[in-house]
C-alpha positions as CSV (number, residue, x, y, z in Angstrom):
1,M,-12.0,4.1,-23.6
2,S,-10.6,7.2,-25.3
3,S,-6.9,7.1,-26.1
4,D,-6.7,10.9,-25.5
5,P,-4.9,11.5,-22.2
6,E,-7.2,14.5,-21.5
7,N,-10.2,12.2,-21.6
8,E,-8.6,9.3,-19.7
9,Y,-10.9,9.8,-16.6
10,T,-13.8,8.2,-18.3
11,T,-16.8,6.7,-16.4
12,R,-15.2,3.3,-16.7
13,A,-11.9,4.6,-15.3
14,W,-13.6,6.2,-12.4
15,L,-15.4,3.0,-11.6
16,V,-12.1,1.2,-11.5
17,I,-10.6,3.9,-9.3
18,F,-13.5,3.6,-6.8
19,G,-13.4,-0.2,-7.0
20,A,-9.7,-0.2,-6.1
21,F,-10.4,2.3,-3.4
22,T,-13.0,0.1,-1.7
23,C,-10.6,-2.9,-2.1
24,L,-7.8,-1.2,-0.3
25,F,-10.2,0.1,2.3
26,C,-10.9,-3.6,3.2
27,T,-7.3,-4.9,2.8
28,V,-4.5,-2.5,3.8
29,G,-7.0,-0.3,5.7
30,F,-8.1,-3.2,7.8
31,L,-4.5,-4.3,8.4
32,N,-3.8,-0.8,9.7
33,S,-6.1,-1.6,12.6
34,F,-3.9,-4.4,13.9
35,G,-2.8,-2.3,16.9
36,V,-6.3,-2.7,18.3
37,F,-6.1,-6.5,18.1
38,E,-2.6,-6.5,19.6
39,D,-3.9,-4.7,22.7
40,Y,-7.0,-6.9,22.9
41,Y,-5.2,-10.2,22.5
42,A,-2.8,-9.3,25.2
43,T,-5.7,-9.3,27.7
44,A,-7.9,-11.9,26.2
45,Q,-7.3,-15.1,24.1
46,L,-3.5,-14.6,24.0
47,A,-2.9,-13.2,27.5
48,H,-0.4,-16.0,28.1
49,E,1.8,-14.9,25.1
50,S,4.3,-12.1,25.1
51,Q,3.7,-8.8,23.3
52,S,6.5,-9.5,20.8
53,T,4.9,-12.9,20.1
54,I,1.5,-11.4,19.4
55,G,3.2,-8.8,17.2
56,W,4.2,-11.6,14.8
57,L,0.6,-11.9,13.7
58,G,0.7,-8.4,12.2
59,A,4.3,-9.0,11.0
60,M,3.4,-12.2,9.1
61,A,0.3,-10.5,7.5
62,I,2.5,-7.6,6.3
63,F,5.1,-10.0,5.0
64,F,2.7,-12.0,2.9
65,L,0.9,-8.9,1.7
66,F,4.1,-7.5,0.2
67,S,6.0,-10.7,-0.7
68,I,3.1,-12.1,-2.8
69,S,2.9,-8.7,-4.7
70,T,5.5,-9.6,-7.3
71,I,3.7,-12.8,-8.2
72,A,0.3,-11.1,-8.2
73,G,1.6,-8.3,-10.4
74,A,3.0,-10.6,-12.9
75,M,-0.2,-12.7,-13.0
76,L,-2.2,-9.5,-13.7
77,D,0.0,-8.7,-16.7
78,I,-0.7,-12.2,-18.1
79,F,-4.2,-13.2,-17.0
80,G,-5.9,-10.0,-16.1
81,P,-7.4,-8.9,-12.7
82,K,-10.7,-10.8,-12.5
83,L,-9.6,-14.1,-11.1
84,M,-7.2,-12.7,-8.5
85,I,-9.4,-10.0,-7.2
86,W,-12.3,-12.5,-6.7
87,T,-9.9,-15.0,-5.1
88,G,-8.4,-12.4,-2.8
89,S,-11.7,-11.0,-1.8
90,V,-13.3,-14.3,-0.9
91,G,-10.1,-15.4,0.9
92,T,-10.0,-12.2,2.9
93,V,-13.5,-12.5,4.2
94,F,-13.0,-16.2,4.8
95,A,-9.8,-15.5,6.8
96,I,-11.7,-13.0,9.0
97,M,-14.5,-15.4,9.6
98,M,-12.0,-18.1,10.6
99,T,-10.3,-15.7,12.9
100,S,-13.6,-15.3,14.8
101,L,-13.3,-19.0,15.7
102,C,-9.6,-18.9,16.8
103,K,-8.5,-19.8,20.4
104,E,-4.8,-20.7,20.2
105,F,-1.9,-18.7,18.8
106,Y,-1.2,-21.1,15.9
107,Q,-4.8,-20.7,14.8
108,F,-4.5,-16.9,14.8
109,L,-1.2,-17.2,12.9
110,L,-2.8,-19.3,10.2
111,A,-5.9,-17.3,9.8
112,Q,-5.0,-13.7,10.6
113,G,-1.4,-13.9,9.7
114,I,-0.8,-16.2,6.7
115,L,-4.2,-16.6,5.0
116,L,-5.2,-13.0,5.5
117,G,-1.9,-11.7,4.2
118,I,-1.9,-13.9,1.1
119,S,-5.6,-13.1,0.3
120,M,-5.1,-9.4,0.7
121,A,-2.1,-9.4,-1.6
122,L,-4.1,-11.2,-4.4
123,A,-6.8,-8.5,-4.2
124,T,-4.7,-5.4,-3.5
125,W,-1.9,-5.3,-6.0
126,P,-3.9,-6.2,-9.2
127,A,-6.5,-3.6,-8.2
128,L,-3.8,-0.9,-7.7
129,A,-1.9,-1.8,-10.9
130,L,-5.1,-1.9,-12.9
131,V,-5.5,1.9,-12.2
132,G,-2.1,2.5,-13.8
133,Q,-3.4,0.7,-17.0
134,Y,-6.3,3.1,-17.3
135,I,-4.7,6.4,-16.2
136,K,-1.5,7.6,-17.8
137,K,-1.1,11.3,-17.8
138,K,-2.4,11.9,-14.2
139,R,-1.4,8.5,-12.8
140,A,0.0,9.7,-9.5
141,A,-3.2,11.5,-8.6
142,A,-5.3,8.4,-9.4
143,M,-3.1,6.1,-7.4
144,G,-3.1,8.6,-4.5
145,I,-6.9,8.5,-4.5
146,V,-6.9,4.7,-4.5
147,L,-4.3,4.5,-1.7
148,A,-6.3,7.0,0.3
149,G,-8.7,4.1,0.7
150,S,-6.3,2.4,3.0
151,S,-5.9,5.5,5.1
152,L,-9.6,5.9,5.4
153,G,-9.7,2.2,6.5
154,G,-7.0,3.0,9.0
155,I,-9.2,5.7,10.5
156,I,-12.6,3.9,10.5
157,W,-11.7,0.2,11.2
158,P,-9.7,0.8,14.5
159,V,-12.5,2.9,16.0
160,A,-15.3,0.6,14.8
161,I,-13.5,-2.6,16.0
162,D,-12.6,-1.0,19.4
163,Q,-16.2,0.0,20.0
164,L,-17.5,-3.4,19.0
165,L,-15.0,-5.2,21.3
166,K,-16.1,-3.1,24.2
167,R,-19.7,-4.3,23.8
168,P,-20.2,-7.4,26.1
169,D,-23.2,-8.4,24.0
170,I,-21.1,-8.6,20.9
171,G,-17.6,-9.8,21.9
172,F,-14.7,-10.8,19.8
173,P,-16.3,-13.6,17.6
174,W,-19.2,-11.4,16.4
175,T,-17.0,-8.4,16.0
176,M,-15.0,-10.3,13.4
177,R,-18.1,-11.6,11.7
178,I,-19.6,-8.1,11.5
179,V,-16.4,-6.9,9.9
180,G,-16.6,-9.7,7.4
181,F,-20.2,-9.0,6.6
182,I,-19.4,-5.3,6.0
183,M,-16.6,-6.2,3.7
184,I,-18.8,-8.5,1.5
185,P,-20.7,-5.7,-0.4
186,L,-17.5,-3.6,-0.7
187,F,-15.5,-6.4,-2.2
188,A,-18.4,-7.3,-4.4
189,F,-18.4,-3.8,-5.9
190,S,-14.6,-4.0,-6.5
191,C,-14.9,-7.4,-8.2
192,V,-17.7,-6.2,-10.5
193,V,-16.1,-2.9,-11.7
194,C,-12.4,-3.8,-11.7
195,K,-12.0,-4.9,-15.3
196,S,-9.1,-4.8,-17.7
197,P,-9.1,-1.9,-20.2
198,P,-9.8,-2.7,-23.9
199,K,-6.6,-3.9,-25.4
200,A,-5.2,-1.8,-28.2
201,R,-4.6,-3.8,-31.3
202,I,-1.1,-3.2,-32.5
203,P,-0.4,-4.0,-36.2
204,M,2.6,-6.1,-36.8
205,D,3.5,-5.3,-40.4
206,V,0.6,-3.2,-41.6
207,D,-0.1,0.5,-41.2
208,P,-3.6,0.7,-39.6
209,E,-4.7,3.4,-42.0
210,N,-3.2,2.2,-45.3
211,D,-0.9,-0.7,-46.1
212,S,2.1,-0.4,-48.4
213,A,0.0,-1.2,-51.5
214,G,-2.2,1.7,-50.8
215,N,-5.2,-0.4,-49.7
216,D,-7.4,1.1,-47.0
217,T,-7.3,-1.2,-44.0
218,S,-8.8,1.2,-41.4
219,G,-11.9,-1.0,-41.1
220,E,-10.0,-4.2,-40.7
221,S,-8.8,-5.8,-37.6
222,A,-5.0,-5.7,-37.4
223,P,-3.2,-8.7,-36.0
224,E,-2.2,-8.3,-32.3
225,K,1.5,-8.1,-31.5
226,K,2.4,-10.8,-29.1
227,V,4.2,-9.7,-25.9
228,D,7.1,-11.7,-24.6
229,H,6.4,-11.3,-20.9
230,K,9.7,-13.0,-19.9
231,K,11.8,-10.7,-22.0
232,E,9.8,-7.6,-20.8
233,A,10.3,-8.7,-17.2
234,I,14.1,-9.1,-17.6
235,A,14.4,-5.7,-19.3
236,L,12.4,-4.1,-16.5
237,F,14.6,-5.4,-13.7
238,R,17.7,-4.6,-15.6
239,Q,16.9,-0.9,-15.5
240,P,19.2,0.9,-12.9
241,S,16.2,3.2,-12.0
242,M,14.1,0.1,-11.1
243,Q,16.8,-1.5,-9.1
244,L,17.6,1.7,-7.2
245,L,13.8,2.3,-6.6
246,C,13.5,-1.2,-5.1
247,L,16.5,-0.8,-2.9
248,A,15.4,2.6,-1.7
249,M,12.0,1.3,-0.7
250,F,13.6,-1.7,1.0
251,I,15.6,0.6,3.2
252,T,12.8,3.0,3.8
253,Y,10.4,0.4,5.0
254,F,12.8,-0.6,7.8
255,G,11.7,2.6,9.6
256,M,8.5,3.9,8.0
257,F,5.9,2.0,9.9
258,A,7.4,2.3,13.4
259,P,5.5,5.5,14.3
260,F,2.3,4.0,13.0
261,F,2.6,1.1,15.4
262,Y,4.2,2.8,18.4
263,T,2.6,6.2,18.7
264,T,0.0,4.8,21.0
265,S,2.4,3.2,23.4
266,Y,4.7,6.3,23.3
267,A,1.7,8.5,24.3
268,V,0.9,6.2,27.2
269,A,4.6,6.1,28.3
270,K,4.6,9.9,28.3
271,G,1.6,10.0,30.5
272,F,-1.0,11.2,28.0
273,S,-4.6,10.0,28.5
274,T,-5.4,6.5,27.1
275,T,-8.2,8.0,24.9
276,L,-5.7,10.4,23.2
277,A,-3.2,7.6,22.9
278,F,-5.7,5.4,21.1
279,Y,-6.7,8.2,18.7
280,T,-3.1,9.0,17.7
281,V,-3.3,6.1,15.2
282,S,-6.4,7.7,13.7
283,I,-4.7,11.1,13.5
284,V,-1.7,9.6,11.7
285,N,-4.0,7.8,9.2
286,G,-6.2,10.8,8.8
287,A,-3.2,13.0,7.8
288,S,-2.0,10.1,5.7
289,F,-5.3,10.2,3.8
290,L,-4.5,13.8,2.6
291,G,-0.8,12.8,2.2
292,R,-1.7,10.2,-0.4
293,I,-3.9,12.5,-2.5
294,I,-2.3,15.9,-2.4
295,P,1.3,14.8,-3.2
296,G,-0.1,12.6,-6.0
297,I,-1.7,15.6,-7.6
298,L,1.5,17.6,-7.3
299,A,3.6,14.8,-8.6
300,D,1.8,14.8,-11.9
301,R,3.0,18.4,-12.4
302,F,6.4,18.4,-10.7
303,G,7.5,14.8,-11.1
304,R,6.8,11.6,-9.3
305,F,10.4,10.8,-8.2
306,N,10.9,14.5,-7.2
307,C,7.9,14.5,-4.9
308,C,8.6,11.0,-3.5
309,I,12.1,12.3,-2.6
310,V,10.6,15.3,-0.8
311,S,8.1,13.1,1.1
312,T,10.8,10.6,2.2
313,L,13.3,13.1,3.4
314,S,10.6,15.1,5.2
315,A,9.3,11.9,6.9
316,G,12.9,11.2,8.0
317,I,13.4,14.6,9.6
318,I,10.0,14.4,11.3
319,A,10.9,11.0,12.7
320,F,14.0,12.4,14.3
321,C,11.7,14.9,16.2
322,W,9.5,12.2,17.7
323,T,10.8,12.1,21.2
324,S,10.9,15.9,21.5
325,V,7.1,15.9,21.7
326,D,6.0,16.3,25.3
327,S,2.6,18.1,25.1
328,V,-0.9,17.3,23.7
329,P,-0.8,19.9,20.9
330,G,2.8,18.8,20.0
331,L,1.8,15.1,19.8
332,V,-1.2,15.9,17.6
333,I,0.9,18.1,15.3
334,W,3.7,15.6,15.1
335,C,1.3,12.7,14.3
336,A,-0.4,14.8,11.6
337,A,2.9,15.9,10.1
338,Y,4.3,12.3,10.0
339,G,1.1,10.9,8.6
340,F,1.1,13.4,5.8
341,A,4.7,12.9,4.8
342,S,4.6,9.1,5.0
343,G,1.3,9.1,3.1
344,G,3.2,10.6,0.2
345,I,5.8,7.8,0.2
346,L,3.1,5.1,0.2
347,S,1.2,6.6,-2.8
348,L,4.2,7.9,-4.9
349,Q,6.3,4.7,-4.7
350,Q,3.6,3.0,-6.9
351,A,3.5,6.0,-9.3
352,C,7.3,5.8,-9.6
353,A,7.1,2.1,-10.3
354,A,4.6,2.6,-13.0
355,Q,6.7,5.4,-14.5
356,V,9.7,3.1,-15.1
357,A,7.4,0.3,-16.5
358,T,6.1,-0.5,-20.0
359,P,2.4,-0.9,-20.6
360,S,2.8,-4.7,-20.4
361,T,4.7,-4.7,-17.1
362,F,2.6,-2.3,-15.0
363,G,1.6,-5.1,-12.6
364,L,5.1,-6.6,-12.4
365,A,6.7,-3.2,-11.7
366,I,4.3,-2.3,-8.9
367,G,4.4,-5.8,-7.5
368,G,8.2,-5.8,-7.7
369,V,8.7,-2.6,-5.8
370,A,6.2,-3.7,-3.2
371,G,7.8,-7.2,-3.0
372,S,11.2,-5.6,-2.4
373,T,9.8,-4.2,0.9
374,A,8.5,-7.6,2.3
375,F,11.3,-8.5,4.5
376,S,12.1,-5.0,5.8
377,A,8.4,-4.3,6.5
378,M,8.1,-7.6,8.4
379,A,11.4,-7.0,10.3
380,N,10.4,-3.5,11.2
381,V,7.9,-4.8,13.8
382,P,10.3,-7.0,16.0
383,I,13.2,-4.6,15.5
384,S,11.1,-1.7,16.7
385,G,9.8,-3.6,19.7
386,A,13.4,-4.7,20.7
387,L,14.7,-1.1,20.4
388,V,11.9,0.2,22.6
389,E,12.3,-2.5,25.2
390,N,16.1,-2.2,25.5
391,Y,16.9,1.4,24.6
392,G,13.7,3.4,24.7
393,Y,11.8,5.5,22.1
394,L,14.8,7.7,21.3
395,S,16.6,4.8,19.7
396,L,13.5,4.0,17.6
397,S,13.2,7.6,16.6
398,I,16.8,7.6,15.4
399,F,16.5,4.2,13.7
400,S,13.4,5.3,11.7
401,G,14.9,8.7,10.8
402,V,18.1,7.1,9.5
403,A,16.2,4.5,7.4
404,L,14.0,7.1,5.9
405,L,16.8,9.6,5.1
406,L,19.0,6.8,3.6
407,G,16.0,5.7,1.5
408,G,15.6,9.3,0.3
409,M,19.2,9.4,-0.7
410,L,18.8,6.3,-2.8
411,L,15.7,7.8,-4.5
412,I,17.8,10.8,-5.4
413,I,20.3,8.5,-7.2
414,A,17.4,6.7,-8.9
415,R,16.1,10.0,-10.1
416,L,19.5,11.2,-11.3
417,V,20.0,8.0,-13.3
418,Q,17.0,9.0,-15.4
419,N,17.9,12.6,-15.8
420,K,20.8,14.5,-14.3
421,K,19.2,17.9,-14.9
422,L,18.1,19.2,-11.5
423,S,15.1,21.1,-12.9
424,A,13.8,18.1,-14.9
425,I,10.3,16.8,-14.1
426,I,11.0,13.2,-13.2
């Protein structure tokens, strides 16, 4: 692979980008379809359970997806991506196949909650961090393309699963098996193409062109400089910018996913058609698809932290406007606007993490930022449900907006820590 940043989008790099894209399509993209399962379980296998209890299936999957990210990122830096992506891919398909056999809540919790979340984490974060190792100059754009795979999954999986579940000749067991069979070739492609970039050999005491004695050593192999992963990790998390970025994302995730999960029920409560209510999730994810690519392209020019701040503050303002929507055009526009803004957060947080990392801590930085959101992302589901049940959707709108705006303020501080000049590209 060429070391020239202008030529970093090589054929091999593009294969890694597309491999990570298909991986996130099958992992985070599939997880975005949980709303379909939540509605189905409430009238089928888990009809005897409360809505909040069923919601814990999605909450646990989200928790393990994010909480395992730090470990997965560190393992990538040490061992490379091959073992984890293979393990995560096989585990994800196995979890889905086991879900097709589930009857009781604890079985769903083990298969679709815990096992699925852990397996998705092992595949997702190494694939995403690997892109950061290949692409340096236009990293935000590359990560935006990869994360757009999860948005595309959020568009396709819910519709496909809903249509399959409605077919009496297919039913729930074979719906899950069909999903698993579709994922097998996609994961296989990811496993084959997602390989570590060639390691640059760094001379320890010898100039690669000529040594101190004047002898030409350009054709010789220079000894590799060993990396102290523990020291690098400590240095990474001691950076104020890294600490503030983690705290900002922790606060942001308390409110960011609520509109994703509750636009459907809000539309039904407002009296919109059930068909429109169902497709609000696809509208949000469709706009999020563009929101993950376009801000990433802009971020490489105007600064990753700068663009992430704009996306976060914009999402917060849009969240405050949620309950003012009372017409079909208004609902569609609001869903598209929120999806676009939140999509920028999801893609740019990883680009920001990679920006504060060193080449040997890409995986740890991306995993660390994602891991910092584990508890808030999980808590968001029951908190949102409790707010809607007790105080209505206005309370959820305010809660989401405040969390996003507070997260945006912390991102501003993280950006100023790096450079206090307002016009700086950070």
